[in-house]
DRENDO-1510 file (C-alpha; in Angstrom, 1 decimal, always signed):
<recs>
REC; n; res; u; v; w
REC; 1; UNK; +0.1; +0.2; -0.1 .
REC; 2; UNK; +2.5; +2.5; -0.8 .
REC; 3; UNK; +2.6; +4.9; -3.7 .
REC; 4; UNK; +5.8; +3.7; -4.7 .
REC; 5; UNK; +5.0; +0.6; -5.7 .
REC; 6; UNK; +4.4; +0.4; -9.6 .
REC; 7; UNK; +0.8; +0.5; -10.9 .
REC; 8; UNK; -0.6; -3.0; -12.2 .
REC; 9; UNK; -4.1; -2.6; -13.1 .
REC; 10; UNK; -5.0; +0.0; -15.9 .
REC; 11; UNK; -8.0; +1.1; -17.6 .
REC; 12; UNK; -7.8; -1.6; -19.7 .
REC; 13; UNK; -7.5; -4.8; -17.1 .
REC; 14; UNK; -10.2; -3.2; -15.2 .
REC; 15; UNK; -13.0; -3.0; -18.1 .
REC; 16; UNK; -12.3; -6.3; -19.1 .
REC; 17; UNK; -12.6; -7.7; -15.5 .
REC; 18; UNK; -15.4; -5.6; -14.9 .
REC; 19; UNK; -16.9; -6.9; -17.9 .
REC; 20; UNK; -16.6; -10.5; -17.0 .
REC; 21; UNK; -18.2; -10.1; -13.3 .
REC; 22; UNK; -21.3; -8.3; -15.0 .
REC; 23; UNK; -21.7; -11.1; -17.8 .
REC; 24; UNK; -20.3; -14.7; -16.4 .
REC; 25; UNK; -23.2; -16.9; -16.1 .
REC; 26; UNK; -21.1; -19.7; -14.1 .
REC; 27; UNK; -20.0; -18.1; -10.5 .
REC; 28; UNK; -17.5; -20.6; -9.7 .
REC; 29; UNK; -15.5; -19.9; -12.8 .
REC; 30; UNK; -15.7; -16.6; -12.6 .
REC; 31; UNK; -14.4; -16.8; -9.2 .
REC; 32; UNK; -11.7; -18.9; -10.3 .
REC; 33; UNK; -10.7; -16.8; -12.9 .
REC; 34; UNK; -10.8; -13.4; -10.7 .
REC; 35; UNK; -8.2; -15.5; -8.3 .
REC; 36; UNK; -6.1; -16.6; -11.0 .
REC; 37; UNK; -5.9; -13.3; -12.5 .
REC; 38; UNK; -4.9; -11.5; -9.3 .
REC; 39; UNK; -2.1; -13.8; -8.9 .
REC; 40; UNK; -0.7; -13.0; -12.2 .
REC; 41; UNK; -1.3; -9.4; -12.3 .
REC; 42; UNK; +0.0; -8.7; -9.1 .
REC; 43; UNK; +2.9; -12.0; -9.2 .
REC; 44; UNK; +1.6; -12.9; -5.6 .
REC; 45; UNK; +1.8; -16.5; -4.3 .
REC; 46; UNK; -1.8; -16.6; -4.2 .
REC; 47; UNK; -5.2; -15.5; -3.6 .
REC; 48; UNK; -8.7; -16.5; -2.3 .
REC; 49; UNK; -12.3; -15.4; -2.4 .
REC; 50; UNK; -14.3; -16.0; +1.0 .
REC; 51; UNK; -17.8; -15.4; +1.9 .
REC; 52; UNK; -19.4; -15.2; +5.1 .
REC; 53; UNK; -21.6; -17.3; +6.8 .
REC; 54; UNK; -23.1; -15.3; +9.3 .
REC; 55; UNK; -25.3; -18.9; +10.4 .
REC; 56; UNK; -21.8; -20.5; +11.3 .
REC; 57; UNK; -20.0; -17.4; +11.8 .
REC; 58; UNK; -17.3; -17.7; +10.0 .
REC; 59; UNK; -16.0; -17.5; +6.1 .
REC; 60; UNK; -16.0; -20.6; +3.6 .
REC; 61; UNK; -13.7; -20.4; +0.7 .
REC; 62; UNK; -15.5; -20.1; -3.0 .
REC; 63; UNK; -11.9; -20.1; -4.7 .
REC; 64; UNK; -7.9; -19.9; -4.5 .
REC; 65; UNK; -5.4; -20.2; -6.4 .
REC; 66; UNK; -1.6; -21.0; -5.5 .
REC; 67; UNK; -2.3; -21.9; -2.1 .
REC; 68; UNK; -2.1; -25.8; -0.7 .
REC; 69; UNK; -4.7; -27.7; +0.4 .
REC; 70; UNK; -3.0; -28.1; +3.2 .
REC; 71; UNK; -3.0; -24.5; +4.3 .
REC; 72; UNK; -6.3; -24.2; +3.1 .
REC; 73; UNK; -7.5; -26.8; +5.3 .
REC; 74; UNK; -5.7; -25.4; +8.5 .
REC; 75; UNK; -9.3; -24.7; +10.2 .
REC; 76; UNK; -12.2; -22.6; +10.3 .
REC; 77; UNK; -11.7; -18.8; +9.6 .
REC; 78; UNK; -14.0; -17.5; +12.3 .
REC; 79; UNK; -15.9; -14.3; +12.2 .
REC; 80; UNK; -14.1; -12.0; +14.8 .
REC; 81; UNK; -13.1; -8.6; +14.1 .
REC; 82; UNK; -9.8; -8.3; +14.7 .
REC; 83; UNK; -8.7; -11.0; +12.4 .
REC; 84; UNK; -11.2; -9.5; +9.4 .
REC; 85; UNK; -12.1; -6.1; +9.9 .
REC; 86; UNK; -15.9; -6.9; +9.7 .
REC; 87; UNK; -17.1; -4.1; +11.4 .
REC; 88; UNK; -15.2; -1.5; +9.6 .
REC; 89; UNK; -15.4; -2.8; +5.9 .
REC; 90; UNK; -11.7; -1.4; +5.3 .
REC; 91; UNK; -9.0; -3.0; +3.6 .
REC; 92; UNK; -6.4; -4.8; +6.1 .
REC; 93; UNK; -2.8; -5.3; +5.4 .
REC; 94; UNK; -0.8; -7.7; +7.2 .
REC; 95; UNK; +3.2; -7.5; +6.7 .
REC; 96; UNK; +4.3; -10.1; +8.8 .
REC; 97; UNK; +2.0; -12.9; +9.3 .
REC; 98; UNK; +4.2; -14.2; +12.2 .
REC; 99; UNK; +4.0; -11.0; +14.4 .
REC; 100; UNK; +0.6; -9.9; +13.7 .
REC; 101; UNK; -2.0; -10.4; +16.5 .
REC; 102; UNK; -4.6; -10.3; +14.0 .
REC; 103; UNK; -3.6; -13.6; +12.5 .
REC; 104; UNK; -5.4; -16.3; +13.3 .
REC; 105; UNK; -2.7; -19.2; +12.1 .
REC; 106; UNK; +0.6; -17.7; +12.1 .
REC; 107; UNK; +2.2; -21.0; +12.3 .
REC; 108; UNK; +0.4; -22.4; +9.1 .
REC; 109; UNK; +1.3; -19.5; +7.1 .
REC; 110; UNK; +4.9; -19.6; +7.9 .
REC; 111; UNK; +4.7; -23.2; +7.0 .
REC; 112; UNK; +3.2; -22.2; +3.9 .
REC; 113; UNK; +6.0; -19.7; +3.6 .
REC; 114; UNK; +3.9; -16.5; +3.4 .
REC; 115; UNK; +5.1; -13.7; +4.8 .
REC; 116; UNK; +2.1; -11.0; +4.2 .
REC; 117; UNK; -1.6; -10.5; +3.5 .
REC; 118; UNK; -3.6; -7.9; +1.8 .
REC; 119; UNK; -7.8; -8.5; +2.6 .
REC; 120; UNK; -10.0; -7.0; +0.3 .
REC; 121; UNK; -13.4; -6.3; +1.9 .
REC; 122; UNK; -16.3; -7.4; -0.6 .
REC; 123; UNK; -19.2; -5.0; +0.5 .
REC; 124; UNK; -22.9; -5.1; -0.4 .
REC; 125; UNK; -25.3; -1.9; +1.1 .
REC; 126; UNK; -22.7; -1.6; +3.7 .
REC; 127; UNK; -22.1; -4.8; +5.1 .
REC; 128; UNK; -18.9; -6.8; +4.5 .
REC; 129; UNK; -20.2; -10.3; +2.9 .
REC; 130; UNK; -16.5; -11.6; +2.0 .
REC; 131; UNK; -12.9; -10.9; +1.5 .
REC; 132; UNK; -10.6; -10.9; -1.1 .
REC; 133; UNK; -7.5; -12.5; +0.5 .
REC; 134; UNK; -4.0; -12.1; -1.7 .
REC; 135; UNK; -1.1; -13.9; -0.1 .
REC; 136; UNK; +2.7; -13.4; -0.8 .
REC; 137; UNK; +6.2; -14.7; +0.1 .
REC; 138; UNK; +7.7; -11.4; +1.2 .
REC; 139; UNK; +5.8; -8.0; +2.1 .
REC; 140; UNK; +3.2; -6.8; -0.1 .
REC; 141; UNK; +4.1; -3.7; -2.2 .
REC; 142; UNK; +0.8; -2.6; -3.9 .
REC; 143; UNK; -0.1; +0.7; -5.5 .
REC; 144; UNK; -2.7; +2.4; -3.8 .
REC; 145; UNK; -5.0; +3.1; -6.9 .
REC; 146; UNK; -4.8; -0.7; -7.5 .
REC; 147; UNK; -5.8; -1.1; -4.0 .
REC; 148; UNK; -8.8; +1.0; -5.1 .
REC; 149; UNK; -9.5; -0.9; -8.1 .
REC; 150; UNK; -9.5; -4.1; -6.2 .
REC; 151; UNK; -12.1; -2.6; -3.5 .
REC; 152; UNK; -14.3; -1.6; -6.7 .
REC; 153; UNK; -14.2; -4.9; -7.8 .
REC; 154; UNK; -14.7; -6.3; -4.6 .
REC; 155; UNK; -18.0; -4.2; -4.3 .
REC; 156; UNK; -18.9; -5.6; -8.1 .
REC; 157; UNK; -18.3; -9.1; -6.6 .
REC; 158; UNK; -20.8; -8.3; -4.1 .
REC; 159; UNK; -23.6; -7.7; -6.3 .
REC; 160; UNK; -23.3; -11.2; -8.2 .
REC; 161; UNK; -23.1; -12.8; -5.1 .
REC; 162; UNK; -26.5; -11.2; -3.5 .
REC; 163; UNK; -27.7; -12.1; -7.0 .
REC; 164; UNK; -26.6; -15.4; -6.9 .
REC; 165; UNK; -28.1; -15.7; -3.7 .
REC; 166; UNK; -31.3; -14.4; -4.6 .
REC; 167; UNK; -31.6; -16.6; -7.9 .
REC; 168; UNK; -31.1; -19.8; -5.8 .
REC; 169; UNK; -33.6; -18.5; -3.2 .
REC; 170; UNK; -36.2; -17.9; -6.2 .
REC; 171; UNK; -35.1; -21.1; -7.5 .
REC; 172; UNK; -35.8; -23.1; -4.1 .
REC; 173; UNK; -39.3; -21.3; -3.3 .
REC; 174; UNK; -40.1; -22.5; -7.3 .
REC; 175; UNK; -39.0; -26.2; -6.9 .
REC; 176; UNK; -41.2; -26.0; -3.4 .
REC; 177; UNK; -44.5; -24.7; -5.6 .
REC; 178; UNK; -43.8; -27.6; -8.1 .
REC; 179; UNK; -43.9; -29.9; -5.5 .
REC; 180; UNK; -47.0; -29.1; -4.0 .
REC; 181; UNK; -49.9; -31.3; -5.0 .
REC; 182; UNK; -52.2; -29.9; -7.6 .
REC; 183; UNK; -55.2; -29.7; -5.1 .
REC; 184; UNK; -53.3; -27.0; -3.4 .
REC; 185; UNK; -54.1; -24.6; -6.2 .
REC; 186; UNK; -57.8; -25.1; -6.5 .
REC; 187; UNK; -59.7; -22.4; -5.6 .
</recs>
């Protein structure tokens, strides 16, 4: 998060990603392409997208790239404001995963060779519903304008997540109505 870092995310790339977010029909393919693109663009070890499950009080991963299965399965990522800035919905930068008190699994990060983490909130109408995490094997240096662009993409992704959830809900209602006996529809 410094001005010294060279910008990597320009209008051409931003437009392409925004177009993909707006037009992909397959949510899983969209988030997989997003994490792969983040890793390539910023030349980082890995990235993941996690969505908040309010009922369980934890995040669940919907996509990741560049991170081992062992690290991904280290344990649940519980919702705790000291770990994920849910109350503020702001970007969180952790430059030393072994020494920062916000880190839930420092030993797992060390074993994975991770040094730093950038968490970009996925915000929808004032609520944080997920996070894009960017992991690196050295201290992260990402241009502030790139961080702003990632935040805008996170907000666009939030709309897709909410729409996907609403679509699933409507589909469940349709299935429930379709499974009712026909006598229920007689006046």
